[in-house]
N, C-alpha and C positions, 0 to 999 in steps of 0.2 A: 504494499499499499504506500503511496506517495505520501512523504511527510510534509506538513506545512511548512512554508518559508518563514524565516525570522520575520519578514515584514507583515506577514498574515498574523503571527503571534503578537507583534507589537501593536498592530492596529486593533486587535481584539481587546488586548489588555488596556490600551489607551482609551477605548471605547467604555470599558467597565469603569476605569477611574473617572472619567468624565462624568458618567452616569451617577456615579456615587457622590460626586461633589454637588451636582444639581439637585439630587434628591434631599441632601442634607439641608439645603436653603428652602426647599419647597414644601417640606415637611413640618414647617412652623407656621401657623396662622399669624398674620400681623396683629391680631388681637393680643397675642402674648408679648411679654418684655422678656428681659434677661432673668435668669433664675437667681434666687437668693445666694446659692452657694457661688455662682459666677462673680457676683460682686465682691465677695471676700477674697477670691482668688486674683481677682484684678487688682484689689487694693494692695495685696502682698507685692505687686511689682513696684510699688511706690516705696516698700519698705523691705528691701532685699537683705536676706539674712540666711544663715546655714541651717536654720530651722523654724518652725512655726508650732503653736499649740495643738494644732490638729493634723497638719500634714508635713512632710519633708519639703526641701526647698525648691525642687524642680519646677513646680507649676510657677512659682513666682519668676523664674527666668523667662518663661514664655509670656507671663504677663508684662513683663518689662518691654518685651518685643511688641506686643499689641499696643502699649501704651506709646512706644516710639513711632509706630506706624499711624497713630491718631486716635486709638481707643475706640474705634467705630464698631458697631455690632458686626459688621461684615468680617472684620478680622477675628473677633471673639468667637464666632462659629467656624471661621476658616481652620483654625488651628486642630480642634477635635476632628474636624472632616478630614484634614491632612493625615492625622494619625490613623483614622479609619482607612483612608485609600492605602496608606503604607502597610496596614496589616493585610489588606487584600493582596498587595505586591508580594509580601513575604509568604503568604500561602501559595501563590503562584510559583515563586521560586523554589518553595520546597516541593511542589509537583514536579518542577523541571528537575530538580536533584534526584527525585524518585523515578525519573525516566517516563513521566506522564506524557500522553499525547495532547493534541489540541482539545479533544473532548473533555479529558480530564481536568486541563487547565480552565475551560469554559465552566464545567460542573462545579470546580471549586470555587470561582470567582463568583458565580451565581449564588452559591450558598453562603458565601460570606456577606455579599451585597444585601440579600433579602433575608436578614437575620435582625437579632436583637441589637446588632452593632448600629443600625440606622438610628435608633433611639438614643442609644449611649452617646453617639457622635454628634447628637445636636445639641449637647451641653458641654461648655466648657468647664470641666472638672478632671481630676487625675486619672479617672476611670479609662479614658481612651488611650492615654499613654501608657498605662498599666497593662492593658490587653496587647497592645503593640510589643512592649517589652517581653511578656510571657511568650508571643508568638515568635519573636526574634530569637529568644533564648533556646527555645525548642528547635528552631529552625538551625541554629548553629551546632546544637548537639548532633543533628543529623549530618551535617557536614563533618563534624568529628567522626562519628561512627563510620562513616563512608571512607574516610582517609586516614584515620588515627593521627592527624597531624595536630602536634601540641598547639599551633598557634590558634586554633579554634577554642581551646580552653581559655586563653588569655581575652579573646573576643568575648566569650560567655561572660567573663568576669566583668568587662567593661559594661556589658549590657545588664547584667545583675545590679551593679552599682547604680546605673541610670535609673532602672526600675525601682530600687530602694530608695533612691533620692527623690522619687516622684511619689511612691506609695508603698508602705512596708508590707503590703500584701503579697508581693512577689517572693517573700520569705517561704510561703506555703508551697510554691513551685518547687523550690530546693528541697524542703522537708519531704515532699512527695517523691522526688527523685531518688534521693539517697536509699532508702530502704528497698526501692525498686531495682537499683543496681545491685544489691546483695542478692537478688533472686535471680540474676541473669549472669551470662558469661562476660557481660560489660563490667562485672565487678572489678576486672583487672585495671580499670582506670584508677583505683583506689591505690594502686601500687605505684603510679607515675608520680615522680617528683614535681613535674610541671602542673599538676592538679593542685598541689599545695602552694605553689608559686602563684598560681592563678587566685587561689583563694586569699593569699596575702595581698595580691594587687587589688581585689575586690574590697578588703578590708581598709587598705590605704585610701581608696577612693571615697569610701563612705565615712571614713573616720571624721571629717569637718562636722558632719551631722551628728555623729555619735558624741563628739566633744560638745557641741551645742546643747545637746540633751543633757549632758551631765552637769553643765555648768547652769543649766535652766531649771534644775531640780526634776529631771525626766519627765517633762509634761506628758509624754506619750502614755506613760503609766496611768495617770489620773484621768487622761482623755479616754483611754479603753475601759477604765473603770466606769466613767460617766457613761459611755456608749453602751456597756453592758447593763447598766442600771435602768437607763431611760429608753433604750431602743432594742437592743438584742434580746432582752427579756420578752419581748413580744415575738420573736422570731419561732416559728413553728418548724420542726425538722421536717415533717411531711409536707409542708408547704414549700421549704426549701427543695425538696426533691422534685415537686410538681414544676417549680419554676424552671429546673433544669432541662426539662423536656420542652419547655415553652421557648427558651432562649434561641433555640436553633431547630424550631419545630420542622421547618420545611427541609432540613438537613439531616434528620435523624437516620434515614436509611443510609446516608454517606457516613456518618459518624460510627453507626453501629457496625457497618462494613468495615471500616477502618479497624476498630477494635478487634473485630473477628479475624481480620488478616494479620493483624500484629501478633496474635497467638496461633493461628493455624497455617498462615501462608508462608511456606518456607523462604522466600526472597526477603520476607520482613523479619526474620528471626533475630537479626542483628539489632533491630529496633524494638525488641520485646519489653525493653524497659519502660517504654511508653505505655504498653498495656497495663503494667503494674503501677505505674505512677499516677495513672488517671484515677484508679480506685484508691490508692492511698492518700491523694490529695483530696478527693471528694470527702474521704472519711474524717480527714482532718478538719474540713470546713464544718462537717455535720457535728462533729464532737464538740466544737467551740460555739455551736450555734450561730455562725457567721450568716451575715445578709446574703440573700440568694445571688445577687450580681457579683459577689467577690469572686465566684467561680467562673465568670464568662471567659477570661483568658485562656482557660483550659482548653477550649474546644476548636478554635481555628486550625490547629495543627492536625488534628484527628480528620478534618475535612480533607486535608492534602492526602493522608494515607488512604482514606475511603474512595477518594475521586480516582487515584491510580489504580486501586484494586478493582473497583467497579468497571473502569474502562477496559481492563484487560478481560474482566468476566463477560462483558457484553460486547465482545469483539466479532464474535463468529455466528454464521447462521441465523436463526430467527431471533436470538438475543439481541442482534445489532439493532433491531426495531424498537427494543425497550429505551435505547438511549434518549430520544426526544422526550419520552415520558419522564424519565429520571431527572432530566435537566429542567423540566418545566415545574415539578413539583414545589421547589422553593419558592417560585413566583406564585403558584396557586395558593399555597398555604399562607403566603404573606398577605394576599388580599384582605381576609377578614381582619388580620392584625392591624392592617393601614387603617381601617376604619375606627379602631379604638386605642392604639397603643401610641399614638403621636399627637402632638398639640396642634393638629391640623383641623380641629373642629371647635367652634365656639361653645363657650360655656353654656349657652341656652341650648344648644343641640345636644351636649351631653346630658344635661338634666331631662331632656325629652326622651333619652335612650338610656335612662339610669339603669334599668334592669340588665341590659346587656354589659354595661361597665361593670355593675356589681357582681355578675355571674363570672366574669373574667377575673376578677380581684383587683380590679385597677382602682377601685374607690376605698381600698384599705390602706390606711395610713400606718406609719411607724408606731402609733399609739395603739395599733390593734383594732381601730374602730373605723366603720365605714363613713365616708363624707360625701358631699355633693360632687365634687371634682377629684380626679387623681391628685396626690400630693404634689407631684411635680408640677403639675398644671396651675394649681392654686399657688404655687410658689413663683409664679411667672407673672402674677396680676398685683396691680396696686401701687407699683413702685414709683411711677412717673407721677402718679397722683400725690403720693407722699412727698416726693422731692419738690414738686411744684407748691405745695401748701407750706412746706417748711421754707421755702425761698420767699414766699409772700410775706410770712412773719419776719424772716430774716431782714428783709428790706425795710419793714416797717420800723424795726428796732434801730438799724443803721441810719435811717433818715431822722432820727430824734436823738442819737446817742453815739459818741465816739468811742465808747468803750467796747471791748471784745464780747462776743456772744458765744457760749459753748452750746453745742448741739449734742445732747446725750441720748443715746438710744438703748432700748432693751436688748436688741439682738444684732447680730452682725448682717442679718439681711437688711435691716432698716439703716444702719450706718452705711453700709456699702451702697445701697440703692440711692440714697441721698448724695453721696460722694460722686456716684457715676452720673446721675441725670441733673444734679443742681446746676444753675446757670452762675453761681457766685463762687465757685471753687471752695464750697463749705467742706470742712474736715470733720465730719461727724464721728463720733467715737461711741464705744460702749465698754461695759465691763464684761462683755461676752466675747469669747473667742480671742483671736490675736489683737482686737482693737484696744484690749486692757492695757497693751504695751505702747500704744501709738498715741497717747495723749500728748499735746503740746503745751509744755509747762513754761515755755518761753513767753506765752500770752497771759495777760492778766484778766481774767474773766469777770465781767459784771452782771452779765444777763445770761439766762438759760432757757433754752428751748428743749423741752424734755418730750421725747417720744416714747410712748409706753403702750405695751400691748393691752388690749382690752381685758378688764376684769370687772365681773358684776359688782363686786364690793371695792371700788377703788377709793384709796385714800392719799393719792398723790398731792392733791392740794393741801390737805390737812398736814401731811408730813413735811412738805417743802416750803410752803409760804413764810413760815417763821424766819426762814433764813434771807428772805428777800422783802422789799418794800410792798411789792404786789404781785399776784399771780392769777391765772386764769386758764380755763380749757379753751383753747382757741380754735381747734378744728379736728376732724377726725377722718379716717378712711372710709369712703362711702361704697367702694366696689364690694358688692355682697358675695361676689365669686372668689375674692382674694383671701389668701390665708391671713392676711393682716387686716381684714375686714373690722371696722370699729376702732382700729388702732388709734389711740388719743394722742394729740399734739398739746402740749402745755407751754405757757409763756410765763417765765418768772424775770422780773425785771429789778436793777438796783440791788445787788446782793448786799447784806449786812455782815458777811463773813468773808474770810479768804477762801474763795472756791478752789483755788489750786491746792492749798492745804488740806482741804475736806476732800477732795478727790484722791489725793495720794494716801490719805488714811484708809479711804474705802478701798484701794487697790491693795494696799498691804494687808488689810483684814482678809479680803478674798484670797489672795494669795497663800495667806497662812493656813486659811482652811482647807487648801488644796494640797499641802505639804504632807 
């Protein structure tokens, strides 16, 4: 059979990558704004450091690039789309390394394109780079097992370090690989001194973050504790397993075929470590009650194995006619997901189809309860309104006073949204997340704009007015679909105390509680 030319492969790959970028932009309705997490990560670009309270530093590096390019929404969405496209490229390259033909390449690209990565890659979060790093590390190990060339161990060390500096989640990949090595002939890698040199290189590369963690009282420890108490406690292991089938629902045949081939197909025997590591890694996530999406990076490489195996299996006689059907499955399965899994429908539409969204589990939030909108969608509403109303209050104060105004928020989403959408370069802060370290004490504050999450029994005026000459509830968020609905905006003028001193005391109290 005539092999496709290099140009044909290039055109096919280029078409998939172009379609990937287009879909990432068209799958978000203009009704929605940036996500609350995106605001935090973007603000990190203004405060570069070797670590942050909730994430390692890599995201801040890309944020600084986005800021340099103008901080437009286009670039905020471009970065995760790029990581998604590169993940597709790595799956393509892995198929080539496994000697797959054009059908295998096309099948692999289709499976990656029409998967949960489309949703992951709509948001500027560490998850997209995390998945890319998992896929790249797995690909490099394929190269090593094919060649036994030690240079790939050092490449793996660099990719692990990048993944670690992006999100600590990649540690689970390594913890899944090592016991799997012991069950296969590839355990001989443990006798190579280059492996330990590579481990030393990885430790050297991540050491700045480890040092930062040490000198900042290991915030990752209390962050994980807080995560376990507030969010992971609601994780159900059965729901975790159900989600694994949904992330690549259209690719299940391919992934299962890959796992089958890794155990039973003789040409794949040198890659059997991937069979065992798949189950070891999932068991680790299950035992720790991890969030379901933590495991998404595990799957793309198995699409490579499955695509090549199915391509060989469907080469002859009547089986060849099954190829178009196999390649259409990811697209056909994707269609119903398109209608509910992406922020491409208005809140009003979602409310009108509430039963469908509820049955799919989309309305279940981290608190374990069902709400009107999916949590991610509700987290993409109300921010422009908040920034606009804070701006109006800020302008009013500035027009009658030359003293500085502090904008203090309840959470990082509020602070980040104000900083992103404000027309006055307001530097809102919070005692929440990394904002607790970003107060500007070079300013002497006389006035306070207090942004507070709605509470039925609110006592903000009662608590804060004694420290100022006057105070009032100035406005609130009116968008009923926003997670910040009814968030209150208070104004306090002419402080009677040293605001900076009071803030420093509060910060010290909060940090002492977390030690």
